[in-house]
PADREN-996240 format. One record per residue: x, y, z of N, C-alpha, C in turn; residue number from 1. Coordinates in pm, 1 decimal, always signed. Layout:
N
      n_c1      n_c2      n_c3     ca_c1     ca_c2     ca_c3      c_c1      c_c2      c_c3  num
         X         Y         Z         X         Y         Z         X         Y         Z  NUM
...
END
This chain:
134
      n_c1      n_c2      n_c3     ca_c1     ca_c2     ca_c3      c_c1      c_c2      c_c3  num
     +81.9   +1266.9   -1220.9    +134.5   +1147.1   -1283.0    +275.5   +1114.1   -1231.9    1
    +350.5   +1216.9   -1192.1    +486.3   +1193.1   -1143.9    +485.1   +1110.5   -1014.6    2
    +404.3   +1147.9    -913.9    +401.5   +1063.5    -793.2    +354.9    +921.3    -823.7    3
    +256.8    +907.5    -912.2    +208.9    +775.0    -950.4    +321.5    +694.0   -1013.2    4
    +400.2    +756.1   -1098.6    +512.3    +686.4   -1163.3    +616.3    +640.8   -1061.8    5
    +645.4    +727.7    -964.0    +742.7    +689.0    -861.2    +693.5    +569.9    -780.3    6
    +567.0    +572.8    -740.5    +511.5    +462.4    -661.6    +506.5    +335.2    -745.8    7
    +462.1    +347.9    -869.8    +443.7    +230.7    -955.0    +575.0    +162.5    -993.2    8
    +678.2    +241.6   -1016.6    +801.8    +183.4   -1068.4    +919.4    +193.2    -971.7    9
    +889.5    +213.0    -843.2    +994.5    +206.5    -742.2   +1048.7     +64.1    -741.4   10
   +1179.5     +43.7    -731.2   +1235.9     -91.1    -747.0   +1187.3    -193.8    -644.0   11
   +1150.3    -147.9    -524.7   +1101.0    -240.0    -422.2    +959.8    -196.1    -383.4   12
    +881.0    -284.6    -322.9    +747.5    -243.4    -278.7    +755.4    -120.6    -187.6   13
    +674.2     -18.1    -218.0    +684.4    +108.1    -143.9    +640.0     +94.9      +0.9   14
    +562.4      -7.1     +32.0    +517.8     -24.8    +170.3    +615.9    -108.0    +253.2   15
    +720.0    -159.2    +191.6    +814.9    -246.6    +260.0    +877.0    -183.1    +384.7   16
    +921.0     -56.6    +380.6    +983.0      +1.3    +500.4    +887.1     +17.6    +618.5   17
    +757.0     +27.0    +593.3    +661.2     +51.0    +701.9    +567.1     -65.8    +725.7   18
    +588.2    -176.5    +658.4    +494.6    -288.8    +669.9    +485.5    -340.9    +813.1   19
    +595.7    -345.1    +884.1    +593.4    -389.9   +1023.4    +515.5    -294.5   +1111.9   20
    +532.4    -165.4   +1089.4    +459.5     -65.8   +1168.1    +309.8     -71.3   +1138.5   21
    +273.8     -92.2   +1013.4    +132.2    -103.3    +977.3     +71.6    -226.5   +1043.3   22
    +143.0    -338.3   +1038.6     +93.5    -461.4   +1100.8     +77.5    -443.9   +1251.4   23
    +174.3    -378.5   +1315.8    +166.3    -353.7   +1460.4     +47.6    -263.4   +1493.0   24
     +28.1    -159.8   +1413.9     -84.7     -68.8   +1434.6    -217.2    -141.6   +1417.0   25
    -225.9    -225.3   +1314.4    -349.5    -300.9   +1292.1    -376.0    -397.9   +1407.1   26
    -272.4    -465.1   +1457.1    -288.9    -553.6   +1573.4    -341.3    -476.2   +1693.9   27
    -285.5    -358.1   +1717.1    -330.9    -272.6   +1826.7    -478.6    -236.0   +1809.3   28
    -514.9    -193.9   +1688.8    -654.0    -156.0   +1661.5    -748.4    -274.6   +1675.9   29
    -706.7    -392.1   +1630.4    -789.8    -512.6   +1645.2    -811.3    -546.0   +1792.1   30
    -707.0    -528.0   +1872.4    -717.7    -554.3   +2015.8    -823.3    -463.7   +2080.8   31
    -840.3    -343.2   +2026.7    -935.2    -247.6   +2083.3   -1066.9    -239.3   +2005.1   32
   -1097.8    -344.1   +1928.7   -1231.7    -354.3   +1872.4   -1249.8    -323.0   +1726.0   33
   -1146.1    -280.4   +1657.2   -1160.3    -257.8   +1513.2   -1180.3    -394.1   +1446.7   34
   -1275.9    -406.6   +1355.0   -1304.2    -538.1   +1294.0   -1181.8    -599.4   +1225.2   35
   -1176.2    -731.2   +1227.9   -1061.9    -804.3   +1169.5   -1054.1    -791.4   +1018.2   36
   -1166.7    -758.5    +953.3   -1161.3    -744.0    +807.3   -1077.8    -623.3    +766.2   37
   -1054.8    -529.3    +858.2    -966.7    -417.2    +829.8    -823.5    -465.7    +855.3   38
    -769.9    -532.1    +755.5    -638.0    -592.3    +767.6    -541.0    -528.2    +668.0   39
    -423.2    -586.9    +657.4    -319.3    -530.0    +570.4    -365.6    -526.6    +424.8   40
    -435.8    -631.1    +380.2    -485.8    -633.7    +242.1    -585.7    -522.0    +217.2   41
    -671.3    -494.0    +317.0    -768.3    -385.8    +304.1    -696.9    -251.5    +292.3   42
    -596.2    -230.4    +376.2    -520.7    -105.1    +373.1    -450.8     -89.5    +238.1   43
    -393.5    -197.2    +188.1    -325.7    -191.7     +58.3    -424.3    -161.5     -54.3   44
    -541.7    -224.4     -50.9    -643.6    -199.2    -153.6    -692.3     -54.7    -146.3   45
    -712.9      -3.8     -26.5    -755.9    +135.8      -9.9    -648.5    +231.6     -62.1   46
    -523.4    +198.8     -38.7    -413.6    +282.4     -89.0    -411.0    +282.1    -241.5   47
    -434.7    +165.5    -302.0    -439.6    +158.5    -448.3    -554.2    +241.8    -503.7   48
    -669.0    +234.8    -438.7    -782.1    +315.7    -483.5    -749.8    +464.2    -468.3   49
    -691.8    +499.5    -353.7    -656.3    +638.8    -329.8    -552.7    +691.8    -427.2   50
    -464.6    +605.1    -473.5    -361.7    +644.6    -568.7    -422.0    +679.6    -704.4   51
    -529.0    +610.4    -743.8    -589.2    +632.3    -875.0    -709.6    +726.3    -871.9   52
    -756.8    +762.1    -754.1    -868.3    +855.2    -744.7    -836.8    +988.2    -813.8   53
    -719.2   +1047.4    -791.3    -687.4   +1171.9    -863.6    -676.4   +1152.3   -1014.5   54
    -634.4   +1035.4   -1057.7    -625.2   +1007.7   -1201.5    -764.0   +1018.9   -1264.3   55
    -862.2    +953.8   -1203.3    -998.4    +960.2   -1255.6   -1056.4   +1099.6   -1246.1   56
   -1029.3   +1169.4   -1136.1   -1081.5   +1304.0   -1116.1   -1028.1   +1399.1   -1223.1   57
    -896.7   +1400.1   -1240.7    -834.0   +1491.2   -1336.9    -871.5   +1453.2   -1480.1   58
    -875.8   +1324.4   -1510.0    -912.6   +1281.6   -1645.1   -1055.6   +1323.3   -1678.7   59
   -1146.3   +1311.4   -1582.6   -1285.0   +1351.3   -1606.9   -1295.7   +1501.5   -1628.8   60
   -1215.9   +1580.3   -1558.4   -1217.0   +1725.1   -1579.1   -1149.2   +1762.8   -1710.7   61
   -1042.0   +1692.0   -1745.0    -968.5   +1722.6   -1867.4   -1046.6   +1683.2   -1992.5   62
   -1127.4   +1579.2   -1981.5   -1204.9   +1530.9   -2095.2   -1353.0   +1525.4   -2056.0   63
   -1418.5   +1640.7   -2047.3   -1555.0   +1644.7   -1994.5   -1658.0   +1571.8   -2079.8   64
   -1627.3   +1542.9   -2203.4   -1722.9   +1471.3   -2288.6   -1718.2   +1320.2   -2268.6   65
   -1617.9   +1273.8   -2196.9   -1606.2   +1130.0   -2170.1   -1696.3   +1092.0   -2054.4   66
   -1753.3    +974.8   -2063.6   -1839.9    +924.0   -1957.5   -1753.3    +863.1   -1847.3   67
   -1812.4    +842.8   -1730.0   -1737.5    +792.4   -1615.8   -1675.5    +656.7   -1646.3   68
   -1746.8    +571.6   -1720.8   -1693.8    +438.5   -1749.2   -1578.7    +445.1   -1848.7   69
   -1576.4    +547.3   -1934.7   -1463.5    +563.6   -2025.6   -1338.5    +606.9   -1948.9   70
   -1357.4    +693.0   -1850.8   -1245.8    +731.1   -1764.0   -1199.1    +608.9   -1685.4   71
   -1293.5    +525.7   -1639.6   -1258.1    +401.5   -1570.7   -1178.8    +307.9   -1660.7   72
   -1217.6    +300.4   -1787.6   -1143.9    +216.2   -1882.9   -1001.8    +268.3   -1901.6   73
    -986.9    +401.3   -1903.9    -853.3    +460.0   -1911.9    -770.8    +422.2   -1788.8   74
    -834.1    +429.1   -1670.7    -765.5    +389.3   -1547.1    -723.8    +243.3   -1551.2   75
    -812.0    +158.0   -1605.4    -779.5     +16.3   -1615.9    -662.7      -5.1   -1712.6   76
    -663.1     +65.7   -1824.3    -553.5     +54.5   -1920.6    -421.8    +101.3   -1858.6   77
    -426.1    +215.1   -1791.8    -305.9    +267.2   -1726.1    -255.3    +169.9   -1619.7   78
    -346.4    +119.0   -1538.7    -307.8     +23.7   -1435.1    -251.7    -104.6   -1495.4   79
    -313.5    -152.6   -1601.7    -263.7    -272.9   -1669.1    -122.5    -253.7   -1722.2   80
     -95.8    -136.0   -1776.8     +40.0    -106.8   -1825.6    +140.7    -103.2   -1710.9   81
     +99.6     -45.3   -1599.3    +187.5     -40.5   -1481.8    +217.4    -182.0   -1432.4   82
    +114.0    -264.0   -1419.4    +133.4    -400.7   -1370.7    +219.5    -481.6   -1467.9   83
    +199.8    -461.5   -1597.8    +282.6    -529.6   -1697.1    +428.1    -485.6   -1685.3   84
    +449.3    -355.8   -1666.1    +585.3    -304.6   -1646.5    +650.4    -364.0   -1522.6   85
    +573.4    -376.3   -1414.3    +628.1    -437.4   -1293.3    +662.9    -583.4   -1317.7   86
    +577.0    -654.1   -1389.7    +600.9    -796.0   -1418.3    +727.5    -814.9   -1502.2   87
    +744.7    -730.4   -1602.8    +855.9    -748.6   -1695.8    +988.8    -692.5   -1645.2   88
    +985.0    -583.6   -1568.6   +1108.7    -511.9   -1538.8   +1146.4    -504.9   -1390.8   89
   +1053.8    -527.0   -1302.3   +1082.9    -512.3   -1159.2   +1061.8    -645.3   -1088.5   90
   +1168.3    -719.8   -1071.7   +1157.7    -856.0   -1020.4   +1124.0    -861.7    -871.3   91
   +1144.0    -752.5    -798.0   +1108.2    -753.6    -656.8    +966.9    -698.7    -633.0   92
    +896.7    -662.7    -740.7    +757.9    -616.5    -730.9    +666.2    -728.0    -780.3   93
    +539.6    -718.5    -743.2    +444.4    -823.6    -776.6    +331.0    -765.1    -859.9   94
    +317.3    -812.7    -981.9    +204.5    -772.2   -1066.2     +81.3    -847.6   -1017.8   95
     -30.8    -777.1   -1008.1    -148.0    -838.0    -948.8    -275.8    -792.9   -1018.4   96
    -360.2    -888.7   -1057.7    -490.5    -850.8   -1114.9    -577.0    -774.0   -1014.4   97
    -562.6    -803.5    -885.2    -641.8    -729.9    -786.4    -598.3    -583.5    -779.4   98
    -471.4    -555.0    -806.8    -427.2    -415.8    -813.0    -495.2    -343.4    -929.4   99
    -507.3    -411.2   -1042.3    -575.8    -350.8   -1157.2    -720.7    -319.3   -1119.8  100
    -784.8    -411.2   -1050.4    -924.4    -391.4   -1010.7    -938.2    -273.9    -913.9  101
    -853.4    -267.4    -811.8    -865.8    -158.4    -715.1    -824.0     -24.3    -774.9  102
    -722.6     -25.2    -859.6    -682.4     +98.5    -926.8    -795.1    +149.6   -1016.6  103
    -858.1     +59.2   -1090.4    -969.5     +97.0   -1176.9   -1084.4    +152.3   -1093.8  104
   -1111.3     +90.2    -980.6   -1217.0    +140.0    -891.7   -1186.1    +281.9    -845.8  105
   -1061.5    +308.1    -812.9   -1022.3    +443.3    -773.0   -1043.4    +544.6    -883.7  106
   -1008.9    +506.1   -1007.8   -1029.2    +596.7   -1121.2   -1177.9    +624.0   -1143.9  107
   -1261.0    +520.6   -1130.5   -1405.3    +537.4   -1147.9   -1461.3    +629.4   -1039.6  108
   -1421.0    +607.7    -915.2   -1468.8    +692.7    -805.8   -1424.6    +837.1    -829.0  109
   -1301.2    +856.5    -871.1   -1252.8    +991.8    -901.1   -1332.7   +1057.9   -1011.7  110
   -1366.3    +981.1   -1115.5   -1445.9   +1035.1   -1226.1   -1586.0   +1072.2   -1179.2  111
   -1644.9    +988.7   -1096.3   -1780.7   +1017.3   -1046.1   -1779.3   +1140.0    -955.7  112
   -1677.9   +1153.4    -871.8   -1666.7   +1272.4    -786.7   -1653.0   +1397.6    -873.9  113
   -1573.5   +1390.1    -979.1   -1557.5   +1505.3   -1068.6   -1689.3   +1538.3   -1137.3  114
   -1763.0   +1435.6   -1179.8   -1891.5   +1460.1   -1245.0   -1992.1   +1521.8   -1147.8  115
   -1989.1   +1477.6   -1022.3   -2078.1   +1535.6    -922.5   -2039.6   +1679.4    -889.9  116
   -1910.2   +1708.9    -895.6   -1862.3   +1843.7    -866.5   -1889.3   +1940.5    -981.1  117
   -1912.5   +1887.5   -1097.8   -1940.5   +1971.6   -1214.8   -2078.7   +1937.7   -1267.1  118
   -2162.6   +2034.3   -1264.4   -2295.3   +2016.0   -1323.6   -2300.5   +2103.2   -1447.0  119
   -2370.5   +2056.4   -1547.7   -2379.3   +2127.5   -1675.9   -2241.3   +2143.1   -1740.3  120
   -2147.8   +2054.1   -1702.9   -2015.8   +2057.2   -1764.8   -1925.1   +2167.8   -1715.5  121
   -1965.3   +2241.8   -1611.4   -1882.7   +2350.3   -1560.0   -1860.1   +2329.6   -1411.6  122
   -1738.0   +2349.3   -1361.6   -1714.5   +2336.4   -1218.2   -1803.8   +2431.7   -1139.0  123
   -1838.7   +2391.7   -1017.4   -1930.2   +2468.6    -933.7   -1881.5   +2611.9    -912.2  124
   -1752.2   +2632.5    -894.0   -1699.0   +2767.3    -871.0   -1722.8   +2856.1    -993.0  125
   -1709.5   +2800.5   -1112.6   -1733.2   +2878.1   -1234.0   -1881.3   +2908.7   -1251.0  126
   -1967.6   +2812.3   -1217.7   -2112.2   +2835.4   -1225.9   -2152.2   +2947.7   -1131.1  127
   -2096.2   +2945.9   -1010.0   -2129.7   +3048.4    -910.8   -2085.7   +3186.6    -958.4  128
   -1965.8   +3195.0   -1012.5   -1914.7   +3321.9   -1061.3   -1998.5   +3372.5   -1179.2  129
   -2038.6   +3282.4   -1269.7   -2118.3   +3320.8   -1385.3   -2254.4   +3373.8   -1342.1  130
   -2315.8   +3311.8   -1239.3   -2445.7   +3357.4   -1194.3   -2435.3   +3493.0   -1124.6  131
   -2322.5   +3521.8   -1059.0   -2304.3   +3650.6    -993.5   -2283.1   +3762.5   -1095.5  132
   -2224.4   +3729.5   -1209.8   -2198.6   +3829.7   -1313.0   -2326.5   +3868.6   -1385.8  133
   -2426.2   +3783.7   -1381.8   -2549.4   +3812.9   -1455.0   -2638.5   +3898.8   -1379.1  134
END
């Protein structure tokens, strides 16, 4: 949660120092055949999803009785609070409904990965150890 807080409430957009380098890299990749749909917006959306993937993963492990969509709702609530905080307190940041959507998607994907990694409510490593003890 600490890294998420730093990224979410940094006074300026965290990608600002490297935005030119990202754009140059994308132009280079486009020149060599990478599809044009892989643009700066795509990279930003993927970063937002990646930022919330651990949130969904850890929340699903911490609350194993919650369903994946409940963890997704938690991610959406958390993201909504972050965007509201940016809107109210950080004038150089931009609150965006698309950020809420991509952040929520990341939380859902993280929750689904955690559910796939745990069958019968127990992590795979614990299941393996339990079967060896029997």
